[in-house]
Backbone as a chain_set.jsonl record, in Angstrom:
{"seq": "MTLTNAQLQQWTQEISLAYFQKPYVDQVEFNSRLRTTGGRYIPSKRVIELNPKYLEELGLEEFEGIIKHELCHYHLHIEGKGYKHGDREFKELLKHTNSPRFCKALPSQKKKPELHYYMCTSCGEEYTRKRRVNTKRYGCGKCSGKLKKK", "coords": {"N": [[-10.989, 12.936, 5.899], [-8.637, 15.423, 6.652], [-5.545, 17.072, 7.012], [-3.181, 19.591, 7.821], [-0.088, 20.503, 7.051], [1.123, 21.318, 9.433], [-0.279, 20.2, 11.489], [0.096, 17.641, 11.062], [2.892, 17.731, 11.746], [2.977, 18.146, 14.168], [1.082, 16.033, 15.424], [2.876, 13.713, 14.59], [5.415, 14.347, 16.452], [3.825, 13.965, 18.552], [3.644, 11.238, 18.353], [6.374, 9.947, 18.462], [7.105, 10.71, 20.735], [5.418, 9.447, 22.804], [5.443, 6.31, 21.621], [8.379, 5.905, 21.311], [9.395, 7.03, 22.946], [11.455, 9.603, 22.51], [12.017, 12.558, 20.943], [10.892, 13.603, 17.83], [12.474, 15.406, 15.955], [12.72, 16.495, 13.282], [11.855, 17.184, 9.918], [8.161, 16.303, 8.639], [6.231, 15.956, 6.101], [3.633, 15.843, 3.624], [3.493, 13.836, 0.652], [1.591, 13.986, -2.063], [2.321, 12.676, -4.563], [3.562, 10.299, -3.868], [2.935, 6.698, -4.892], [2.844, 3.855, -4.635], [2.843, 3.615, -1.866], [2.68, 4.056, 1.374], [4.194, 5.905, 2.908], [7.707, 7.423, 2.881], [11.025, 7.339, 4.042], [13.762, 9.443, 3.741], [17.144, 9.143, 4.326], [18.752, 11.106, 3.679], [17.858, 13.487, 3.828], [16.913, 13.809, 6.244], [14.087, 13.396, 6.34], [10.784, 12.912, 6.672], [7.844, 11.513, 4.413], [4.475, 11.417, 3.579], [1.689, 9.591, 2.289], [-1.247, 10.989, 1.503], [-3.42, 10.057, 0.783], [-3.549, 7.744, 1.865], [-4.21, 8.516, 4.723], [-6.914, 9.323, 3.653], [-8.407, 7.403, 2.672], [-8.19, 5.166, 4.363], [-8.292, 5.515, 7.055], [-7.337, 7.237, 10.166], [-6.185, 5.178, 12.253], [-5.057, 3.5, 10.73], [-3.111, 5.161, 9.216], [-1.857, 6.097, 11.174], [-0.428, 3.815, 11.632], [1.482, 4.027, 9.913], [3.029, 6.07, 10.212], [4.501, 5.813, 12.952], [5.847, 3.159, 11.544], [7.517, 4.714, 9.861], [8.994, 6.147, 11.646], [10.276, 4.74, 12.937], [12.325, 3.789, 11.143], [13.381, 6.133, 11.147], [14.468, 6.959, 13.693], [15.935, 4.689, 14.315], [18.192, 4.966, 12.314], [19.202, 7.703, 13.009], [20.503, 7.007, 15.579], [22.4, 5.458, 14.585], [22.295, 2.678, 13.762], [20.671, -0.387, 12.097], [18.408, 0.309, 9.944], [17.217, -0.345, 7.625], [14.645, -2.298, 5.969], [15.458, -5.188, 6.151], [16.717, -5.36, 8.335], [17.359, -6.72, 11.59], [17.285, -5.377, 14.116], [15.78, -3.188, 12.707], [13.457, -4.559, 12.464], [13.089, -5.715, 15.313], [12.422, -3.522, 16.479], [10.054, -2.693, 15.269], [8.156, -4.76, 15.833], [8.3, -4.167, 19.06], [7.114, -1.605, 19.065], [4.551, -1.999, 18.011], [4.29, -1.828, 15.489], [3.172, -1.973, 11.839], [4.643, -3.924, 9.175], [4.002, -4.024, 6.711], [2.269, -1.534, 4.541], [-1.48, -1.594, 4.432], [-2.888, -2.154, 0.951], [-4.576, 0.222, -0.869], [-7.877, 0.745, -1.348], [-8.8, 1.829, -3.518], [-7.111, 1.565, -5.318], [-6.632, -1.02, -5.883], [-7.385, -3.788, -8.471], [-10.059, -5.082, -10.482], [-10.432, -8.062, -11.908], [-10.335, -8.264, -15.453], [-13.274, -9.212, -17.366], [-13.68, -11.839, -19.979], [-16.36, -12.256, -22.303], [-17.924, -15.318, -23.763], [-19.538, -17.078, -26.165], [-21.589, -19.615, -27.729], [-21.917, -20.135, -31.105], [-23.649, -22.404, -31.812], [-25.37, -24.067, -30.085], [-25.522, -21.919, -27.957], [-24.186, -22.005, -25.537], [-22.927, -20.142, -22.708], [-19.801, -18.73, -21.848], [-17.526, -17.344, -19.355], [-14.628, -16.042, -18.981], [-11.247, -15.356, -17.45], [-9.05, -14.889, -18.715], [-8.312, -14.26, -22.38], [-9.483, -16.264, -24.786], [-8.87, -18.23, -27.55], [-10.068, -18.17, -30.319], [-10.12, -19.548, -32.736], [-8.827, -21.53, -32.527], [-9.758, -22.536, -30.13], [-13.068, -24.453, -28.999], [-16.847, -25.016, -28.458], [-17.143, -26.666, -25.624], [-19.457, -28.37, -25.071], [-20.495, -28.631, -27.317], [-19.169, -28.507, -29.435], [-19.097, -26.419, -31.018], [-18.7, -23.177, -32.821], [-17.007, -20.607, -31.126], [-17.812, -17.179, -29.87], [-17.05, -14.014, -29.378], [-18.704, -12.14, -27.002]], "CA": [[-9.94, 13.448, 6.952], [-7.437, 16.014, 5.959], [-4.631, 17.269, 8.004], [-2.352, 20.244, 7.322], [1.702, 19.687, 7.322], [1.632, 21.566, 10.755], [-0.997, 19.226, 12.25], [0.942, 16.235, 10.836], [3.84, 17.751, 12.431], [2.337, 17.778, 15.97], [1.026, 14.458, 15.284], [4.154, 12.854, 14.363], [5.95, 14.422, 17.224], [3.186, 13.343, 19.972], [3.694, 9.605, 18.526], [7.232, 9.636, 18.746], [7.38, 10.685, 22.287], [4.317, 8.201, 22.912], [5.874, 5.133, 21.303], [9.807, 5.806, 21.285], [10.335, 8.176, 24.361], [12.464, 10.487, 21.708], [11.557, 13.626, 20.365], [10.923, 14.107, 16.402], [12.824, 16.923, 15.355], [12.824, 16.8, 11.803], [10.333, 17.347, 9.118], [7.612, 15.311, 7.84], [5.095, 16.293, 4.747], [2.557, 14.586, 2.696], [4.102, 13.611, -0.883], [0.896, 13.299, -3.055], [2.855, 11.896, -5.715], [3.818, 8.918, -3.784], [1.975, 5.943, -5.401], [2.716, 2.545, -4.237], [3.598, 3.306, -0.951], [2.154, 5.2, 2.245], [5.526, 6.804, 3.414], [9.092, 6.974, 3.032], [12.043, 7.916, 5.091], [14.902, 9.944, 3.226], [18.014, 9.297, 5.044], [19.948, 12.248, 3.615], [17.478, 15.218, 4.266], [16.271, 13.173, 7.559], [12.369, 14.341, 6.198], [9.453, 11.873, 6.338], [7.38, 11.975, 3.401], [3.724, 10.605, 3.763], [1.139, 9.617, 1.268], [-2.545, 11.599, 2.012], [-4.531, 9.318, 0.005], [-4.032, 6.677, 2.949], [-5.317, 9.347, 5.261], [-8.269, 9.853, 3.431], [-8.822, 6.138, 2.291], [-7.839, 3.94, 5.386], [-8.126, 6.553, 8.474], [-6.385, 7.486, 11.043], [-5.505, 4.64, 12.752], [-4.086, 2.792, 9.548], [-2.265, 6.077, 8.825], [-0.777, 6.204, 12.733], [0.74, 2.731, 11.777], [2.649, 4.415, 8.844], [3.782, 7.014, 10.868], [5.163, 4.681, 13.381], [6.896, 2.565, 10.866], [8.486, 5.646, 9.113], [9.699, 6.624, 13.072], [11.119, 3.337, 13.256], [13.326, 4.037, 10.4], [14.23, 7.721, 11.691], [15.203, 6.811, 15.086], [17.48, 3.606, 14.18], [18.881, 5.573, 11.49], [19.724, 8.906, 14.258], [21.03, 6.031, 16.53], [23.277, 4.57, 13.776], [21.763, 1.257, 13.911], [20.375, -1.031, 10.906], [17.302, 0.892, 9.874], [16.395, -0.958, 6.758], [13.595, -3.171, 6.108], [16.211, -6.555, 6.267], [17.967, -5.592, 9.076], [17.026, -7.562, 12.666], [16.992, -4.525, 14.844], [14.416, -2.505, 12.379], [12.073, -6.048, 12.45], [12.376, -5.827, 16.598], [11.269, -2.081, 16.811], [8.585, -2.637, 14.613], [7.337, -5.511, 17.148], [8.269, -3.442, 19.993], [6.226, -0.263, 19.022], [3.751, -2.507, 17.283], [4.132, -0.854, 13.974], [2.964, -2.706, 10.793], [5.764, -3.75, 8.372], [3.887, -2.973, 5.203], [0.924, -0.882, 4.832], [-2.245, -2.225, 3.388], [-3.396, -1.668, -0.226], [-5.189, 1.037, -1.189], [-9.003, 0.063, -1.911], [-9.259, 2.608, -4.712], [-5.926, 0.653, -6.242], [-7.067, -2.521, -5.911], [-7.759, -3.987, -9.739], [-10.92, -6.365, -10.496], [-10.045, -8.432, -13.264], [-11.215, -8.038, -16.373], [-13.594, -11.012, -17.668], [-14.29, -12.105, -21.349], [-17.48, -13.383, -22.104], [-18.026, -15.89, -24.981], [-21.26, -17.581, -26.788], [-21.262, -20.694, -28.776], [-22.746, -19.951, -31.949], [-24.455, -23.514, -32.46], [-26.096, -24.313, -28.922], [-25.961, -20.754, -26.866], [-23.772, -21.859, -24.576], [-22.158, -18.671, -22.462], [-18.717, -18.947, -20.853], [-17.181, -16.494, -18.894], [-13.447, -16.777, -18.317], [-10.355, -14.289, -16.818], [-8.055, -15.107, -19.856], [-8.804, -14.369, -23.862], [-9.619, -17.414, -25.709], [-8.136, -17.842, -29.127], [-11.698, -18.833, -30.741], [-9.937, -20.01, -34.207], [-8.469, -22.985, -31.986], [-10.869, -23.705, -29.084], [-14.727, -24.392, -29.641], [-17.457, -24.889, -27.41], [-17.152, -27.915, -24.56], [-20.439, -29.283, -25.18], [-21.146, -29.334, -28.757], [-17.86, -28.386, -30.343], [-19.543, -25.547, -32.188], [-17.765, -22.467, -33.061], [-17.293, -19.507, -30.32], [-17.77, -15.825, -30.514], [-16.911, -12.987, -28.053], [-20.005, -11.476, -26.651]], "C": [[-9.07, 14.339, 6.559], [-6.905, 16.8, 7.023], [-3.691, 18.338, 7.206], [-1.035, 19.581, 7.648], [1.884, 20.226, 8.625], [1.015, 20.931, 11.504], [0.144, 17.804, 12.413], [2.317, 16.394, 11.815], [3.834, 17.134, 13.689], [2.258, 16.45, 16.004], [2.151, 13.651, 15.451], [4.998, 13.126, 15.582], [5.427, 13.923, 18.71], [3.594, 11.577, 19.707], [5.061, 9.277, 18.797], [7.466, 9.772, 20.256], [6.614, 9.591, 22.852], [5.125, 6.935, 22.929], [7.71, 4.885, 21.622], [10.37, 6.47, 22.541], [11.349, 8.973, 23.828], [11.686, 11.325, 21.007], [11.574, 13.61, 19.019], [11.521, 15.418, 16.143], [13.071, 17.491, 14.032], [11.595, 16.938, 11.006], [9.813, 16.121, 8.838], [6.207, 16.306, 7.34], [4.364, 15.603, 4.447], [2.963, 15.181, 1.327], [2.799, 12.897, -1.345], [1.453, 12.572, -4.457], [3.519, 10.555, -5.253], [2.815, 7.694, -4.094], [1.819, 4.657, -5.093], [3.262, 2.389, -2.799], [2.823, 3.975, 0.177], [2.687, 5.853, 2.978], [6.827, 6.353, 3.062], [9.889, 7.931, 4.21], [13.298, 8.343, 4.542], [16.201, 10.378, 4.564], [18.736, 10.556, 5.089], [19.405, 13.222, 3.744], [16.854, 14.806, 5.532], [14.327, 13.836, 7.402], [11.706, 12.553, 6.115], [8.755, 12.223, 5.534], [6.038, 10.977, 3.781], [2.661, 10.861, 2.692], [-0.314, 9.969, 1.861], [-3.426, 10.637, 1.444], [-4.572, 7.926, 1.107], [-4.404, 7.107, 4.13], [-6.869, 9.013, 5.043], [-8.974, 8.528, 2.919], [-9.103, 5.138, 3.443], [-8.096, 4.341, 6.707], [-7.396, 6.829, 9.343], [-5.586, 6.375, 11.907], [-4.542, 3.522, 12.071], [-2.732, 3.674, 9.444], [-1.006, 6.312, 9.999], [0.018, 5.315, 12.522], [1.811, 2.993, 10.706], [3.211, 5.024, 9.735], [4.685, 6.546, 11.676], [6.34, 3.915, 12.793], [7.719, 3.419, 10.301], [9.627, 6.089, 10.636], [10.487, 5.614, 13.117], [12.447, 3.409, 12.399], [14.359, 5.415, 10.898], [15.018, 7.554, 12.675], [16.351, 6.062, 14.914], [18.695, 4.324, 13.528], [19.865, 6.81, 12.153], [20.674, 8.009, 14.667], [22.33, 5.613, 15.826], [23.249, 3.216, 13.367], [21.026, 0.894, 12.631], [18.739, -0.128, 10.853], [16.539, 0.9, 8.949], [15.792, -2.029, 7.063], [14.199, -4.6, 6.502], [16.587, -6.632, 7.499], [17.345, -5.84, 10.519], [16.748, -6.184, 13.583], [15.843, -3.455, 14.278], [12.956, -3.313, 12.773], [11.928, -5.83, 13.863], [11.694, -4.474, 16.756], [10.212, -1.925, 16.424], [7.757, -3.385, 15.952], [7.382, -4.657, 18.343], [7.046, -2.444, 20.195], [4.999, -0.741, 17.998], [3.265, -1.946, 15.959], [4.019, -2.028, 12.799], [4.406, -2.576, 10.01], [5.768, -3.517, 7.172], [2.651, -2.971, 5.719], [-0.185, -1.8, 3.817], [-2.424, -1.716, 1.89], [-4.315, -0.92, -0.379], [-6.493, 0.665, -1.581], [-9.364, 0.86, -3.341], [-8.061, 1.727, -6.057], [-5.913, -0.706, -6.958], [-7.717, -2.816, -7.32], [-8.935, -5.074, -9.653], [-10.518, -6.403, -11.867], [-10.669, -8.623, -14.278], [-11.969, -9.06, -16.991], [-13.834, -10.933, -19.085], [-15.246, -13.206, -21.408], [-17.614, -14.135, -23.372], [-19.076, -16.907, -25.211], [-20.953, -18.468, -27.691], [-22.496, -20.172, -29.644], [-24.061, -21.193, -32.797], [-25.518, -23.738, -31.187], [-26.332, -23.077, -27.873], [-25.169, -20.932, -25.823], [-23.052, -20.67, -24.047], [-21.094, -19.317, -21.689], [-18.031, -17.657, -20.703], [-15.543, -16.648, -18.58], [-12.418, -15.198, -17.914], [-9.462, -14.094, -18.055], [-9.112, -15.184, -21.109], [-8.4, -15.773, -23.834], [-9.28, -17.532, -27.154], [-9.491, -18.771, -29.453], [-11.501, -19.499, -32.024], [-9.458, -21.353, -33.587], [-9.349, -23.474, -31.137], [-12.166, -23.405, -29.654], [-15.318, -24.548, -28.594], [-17.217, -26.455, -26.961], [-18.233, -28.923, -24.873], [-20.882, -29.459, -26.269], [-20.039, -29.202, -29.567], [-18.198, -27.348, -31.497], [-18.286, -24.338, -32.089], [-18.378, -21.218, -31.517], [-17.246, -18.461, -30.863], [-17.823, -14.788, -29.446], [-18.171, -12.24, -28.209], [-19.834, -10.089, -26.901]], "O": [[-8.424, 13.738, 5.702], [-7.65, 17.212, 7.912], [-3.405, 18.069, 6.039], [-0.841, 18.531, 8.262], [2.838, 19.711, 9.208], [1.607, 20.859, 12.581], [0.707, 17.247, 13.356], [2.759, 15.47, 12.498], [4.363, 16.127, 14.158], [3.125, 15.722, 16.489], [2.314, 12.949, 16.449], [5.481, 12.067, 15.982], [6.112, 13.603, 19.682], [3.797, 10.795, 20.636], [5.158, 8.229, 19.436], [8.027, 8.875, 20.884], [7.278, 8.735, 23.436], [5.496, 6.455, 23.999], [8.177, 3.843, 22.08], [11.515, 6.425, 22.992], [12.286, 9.16, 24.605], [10.679, 10.892, 20.446], [12.779, 13.597, 18.765], [10.844, 16.446, 16.167], [13.496, 18.608, 13.736], [10.461, 16.803, 11.465], [10.462, 15.079, 8.752], [5.478, 17.062, 7.983], [4.324, 14.516, 5.023], [2.891, 16.337, 0.91], [2.641, 11.683, -1.214], [0.714, 11.968, -5.234], [3.978, 9.773, -6.086], [1.771, 7.749, -3.444], [0.692, 4.182, -5.233], [3.937, 1.424, -2.44], [2.031, 4.731, -0.386], [2.044, 6.499, 3.805], [7.117, 5.163, 2.94], [9.501, 8.844, 4.938], [14.186, 7.548, 4.852], [16.259, 11.326, 5.347], [19.232, 11.062, 6.095], [20.145, 14.202, 3.829], [16.102, 15.684, 5.954], [13.646, 14.491, 8.191], [12.115, 11.488, 5.654], [8.689, 13.452, 5.528], [6.294, 9.861, 4.233], [2.557, 11.971, 2.171], [-0.656, 9.217, 2.774], [-4.484, 10.638, 2.073], [-5.551, 7.181, 1.125], [-4.971, 6.266, 4.828], [-7.726, 8.619, 5.834], [-10.19, 8.613, 2.75], [-10.093, 4.407, 3.46], [-8.123, 3.449, 7.556], [-6.294, 6.399, 9.002], [-4.43, 6.623, 12.248], [-3.625, 2.881, 12.585], [-1.593, 3.215, 9.534], [0.19, 6.57, 9.867], [1.165, 5.467, 12.94], [2.839, 2.322, 10.607], [4.152, 4.386, 10.207], [5.842, 6.752, 11.31], [7.482, 3.915, 13.254], [8.853, 2.965, 10.15], [10.84, 6.278, 10.541], [11.647, 5.872, 13.44], [13.532, 3.119, 12.904], [15.578, 5.568, 10.961], [16.19, 7.928, 12.643], [17.489, 6.436, 15.193], [19.845, 4.335, 13.965], [21.064, 6.887, 11.883], [21.781, 8.139, 14.145], [23.323, 5.429, 16.529], [24.131, 2.696, 12.683], [20.692, 1.875, 11.967], [18.066, -0.056, 11.882], [15.517, 1.583, 8.875], [16.057, -2.73, 8.04], [13.452, -5.273, 7.212], [16.834, -7.739, 7.976], [16.581, -4.899, 10.736], [15.528, -6.05, 13.679], [15.08, -2.902, 15.069], [11.868, -2.907, 13.182], [10.741, -5.688, 14.158], [10.525, -4.369, 17.126], [9.369, -1.199, 16.951], [7.02, -2.849, 16.779], [6.244, -4.366, 18.711], [6.243, -2.429, 21.127], [4.518, 0.094, 17.232], [2.128, -1.707, 15.551], [4.794, -2.981, 12.879], [5.156, -1.602, 10.07], [6.681, -3.074, 6.475], [2.051, -3.621, 6.575], [0.1, -2.459, 2.817], [-1.943, -0.592, 1.745], [-5.316, -1.452, 0.101], [-6.303, -0.045, -2.568], [-10.19, 0.403, -4.132], [-8.248, 1.451, -7.242], [-5.465, -1.216, -7.985], [-8.701, -2.103, -7.516], [-8.816, -5.947, -8.793], [-10.315, -5.516, -12.696], [-11.732, -9.228, -14.136], [-11.258, -10.033, -17.239], [-14.242, -9.835, -19.465], [-15.236, -14.359, -20.977], [-17.343, -13.383, -24.308], [-19.421, -17.58, -24.24], [-20.062, -18.205, -28.499], [-23.621, -19.875, -29.243], [-24.868, -21.064, -33.717], [-26.681, -23.501, -31.512], [-27.217, -23.18, -27.023], [-25.286, -20.054, -24.968], [-22.465, -20.042, -24.928], [-21.321, -20.288, -20.967], [-17.899, -16.898, -21.663], [-15.288, -17.56, -17.793], [-12.903, -14.083, -18.11], [-9.189, -12.924, -18.322], [-10.201, -15.758, -21.132], [-7.489, -16.344, -23.235], [-9.599, -16.57, -27.853], [-9.805, -19.831, -28.912], [-12.482, -20.033, -32.542], [-9.752, -22.351, -34.245], [-9.765, -24.63, -31.219], [-12.448, -22.521, -30.464], [-14.673, -24.322, -27.571], [-17.116, -27.352, -27.798], [-18.001, -30.13, -24.937], [-21.681, -30.38, -26.442], [-20.029, -29.948, -30.546], [-17.721, -27.388, -32.632], [-17.224, -24.483, -31.483], [-19.507, -21.034, -31.061], [-16.833, -18.329, -32.015], [-18.755, -14.823, -28.642], [-18.621, -11.803, -29.268], [-20.76, -9.306, -26.694]]}, "num_chains": 1, "name": "protein.A"}
C-alpha cells in the first residue's frame, strides 16, 4: 500500500475532523529517513513527518493510529497545552481518541539472536548458546572434554 503526499494530507485532514473535530491546516509528509519511530511532530515548523515503512509493513490501521498520535501532539501544541509524552493532557487526549502511546516494532527491524554452536571433542555432545563460551576456560558438562566451535 502506497500513498502520495497529497493523499496522506487528505487522509490526515479527514482523521483530524473525525477524531478531534478540528481541522488540520498544516503540512504532513512522508520521511523515509526516520528509523526508530513511526512519526514525529515538529513544533517549530508545525509539520508532521511519518515513516512510510510503517504503512508498508503494518498496514492502514496501525498507520492511522500513528497519525492520530501525532495529531494529539499537534492539536495540544496549537492550543498551548502540554503536548509532550509525559504531560497529563497528552495522555488524556490519547485515551479520548483511542490513539496508541507507542507504535509497534517493525517486523523487518526485529533481530533474531545470534546462536553459537559448540561440540565436545571427546564425547560429541552438542551445545547451543546465545552467548559465546570461552572454550579455554569451560569444558563439556558431560565428560569434561574440550569444546570446539562448530
